[in-house]
N, C-alpha and C positions, 0 to 999 in steps of 0.2 A: 773431493766433490763438495760443493758449497750447499749449505742447507738454508732454506728460507726462514726468516725470523717470524714465527707464528704469532708473536705478541703484537706485531704491527698490522696483521690482517684483520679486517672487520668481520665479526661473527654475524651470521644471518640467523634471525629467529626461526624456530621450527615451523611456525605457521605461515611464513612468507613463501610466496610462489617461487619455484625454482626455474620455471620456464620449460620444464620437461613435458613432452607430449604424452598424454595419457589416452589409452584406448577407451572407446565408448561402448564396447561390446556388451558389457554387463548392464549398462544403463538403458540401452535401446530396447531391451526385451520387455520392459514394462509396458502394459497396454493402456497407458494414459495418453490422452490427447491434450492439446493446448486448451486450457480453459475448463477442464474437467473438475478441477478442485475449486473453481470460483463459485461463490455463493452470492445470490442477489438478496439484499436486505435493505430496508429503508432505514435511514438514520433515525434514532429515537427523538431527536429534536424536531423533525419534520412535522410530526402530527401536532405538536404544540403550536408551532408557527402557523400551520394551516388553520387551526382552530381560532387563533387570535385574529388572523386575517379575515376569516369568515364572520366572526363576531363584529369586527370593526365595520365591515361592509354592511351587515344587517343594521347596526346602529345608525350608520350614515343614511341608509335608505329610509329608516323610520323617521329620522329627523327631517329629511327632505319631504316625506309624505305628510308629517304633522304640520310643517310650515305651510304646505300648499293648501291644507284644509281650512 
């Protein structure tokens, strides 16, 4: 009987997918729904940008008002 030369066969890393079908029975029992772990937060830069925008608007309105008087 002939044996395959194992030195010529590429080895697959352990973390690479094998294509084997895995059951979902243990994972489906969790009582989490889609989006349960999502958190709504504002980005920290948003407040600074909004403050700069409001300040520039106020300055523009003051300049227009003072030029009109």
